[in-house]
N, C-alpha and C positions, 0 to 999 in steps of 0.2 A: 763509495768508501770501498778499499779493497782491504783482507783480514786474510793474511796466511797463519794458518793452524798446523802446528806441528806436534803430533804425539805417535808415540808407537803403537796406539791402542786402536784399531778398527773404530769398534764402536762409539767411543769419544771424537774420533774425527767425524762420523757420517753425524753424529748428534748435535754437536755444535755447529758444524758444517750447514746442518740442514735449519736450525734455530735462528742462528745468524744470518743466513741466506733470504730467510722469511721475514728480516726487519731491513732488506734493501742490501746488506752487505753481500759484495763480490768476495768469495771466497774460493781459495786455492789451499787445498791439503798435502800433506806430506809426511813421512811415517820415520826418517832416517835422517842425519845428518848430511848427506850430500846433495840428498833431493832438497833437503830445507836451504843451504847455500846455494843453490842453481835456482831455485825457486824465489827466493828473496830477491837474488838481481835480476830476474825474468820479470816477477810479477811487482815489482817495485810495491809493495802494500802498505797501507798508511797505517796498521794495526798487526804485530806478530802476538799470536797466542802461542806459547811452547812449555811442553814439557820438561822436565831437567831428564829424565829415564827415557834415552832415544837410542833406537840400533844407530851403531855406526858403519858407515861404508869408506871405505879409503881407496882414493886419495880424496880427501877434501878438500883442503885448502893447505899448502906446502909448510906455511910458516904455523899452523896452530899445533899443540902437542898431543899425542895420544891420551885422550881421556881417561879418566878413573872410568869405573864399571859403573853403568846405572848415572852417569853425570854427565853423558856428550852432548846435553840440551844447552850446558854452560858453552861449551865449545862454540854455538850455533850463535850465541848471545855475545861472546867475545870477539869474534868475526865480524858481527852487524856493529859494535861498537869501538873497537880497535883496528880492524882494519878496513871496511867500507868507512868506519867513523860517520854513522849517519844517528840520529836522533829518533826514529820510528819509535814510537811508543811500544813497549813491551810488556808483557802482561803474562807472569810464568801460573802454571796450571798444574799443580804435582801432588804429590802424596809424599813426598821427602821429608823426614822430620829430623834430620842431621842439620843442626842450626848453624854449623859451619857454611853447609850449601847455600843455606838461605841467608847467610851474610854475603856470601861470594855473589849472588845474584843482584844485590842491590850496589853493591862495588863495581861490578861491571854496567850500572845503570837501570837496572830495571828499572821500570814504572810501577808496578804493581804485581803483587803474591796472592795467590791465592792457593790456601790448603785444601787437597780434596779429602771429603767429599764436599763440593760445592754445586749449588742449584742451578740449572741453567737461566732461570730468572736473574740470579747474581752476576753469572756471567755477562747477560746482556746487560745489565746495568752499569758493569766495570769497563766494556766494550764501548758504551755511548758514552761514557765520561773521558776514555783516554782518546777517542777519536775526534771528542767535541772541542778539543785544546786543551782542554785544565789540564794540567801536568803535577798532579801532588801524586806523591808515591802514597798508596794506602795497602794494606795486609788485611787478610784474613787467618786467624789462628782458630780453625774450627776446633 
């Protein structure tokens, strides 16, 4: 199983990548919108784990609007769901507390939303559930 992890914080990419790699997942990591879209297309992951707050590197894709500050991760999800039209499971791991952002993620078809801070073991369990074919949207509001 392949997992694409997208986050703008290196320590999160490193710890999540190492943890999921130890569980046998093939991992690819990136830290901005352009690389996320390119990696998604080339790597074709079985699961996307993404933060909402990402660095924006233009041009990403021509039809997507310029994202609001600290919400560029929504653009990646919108690309996957509305442009690529794929149902790859998506888990958002974010510290965003804005209810509009939270609601928007589910409108875009996110399968799971975990509010930071979250334990590595919780992410492991969620990744296993999402890659096992069980498609129930759950979330944590720690």
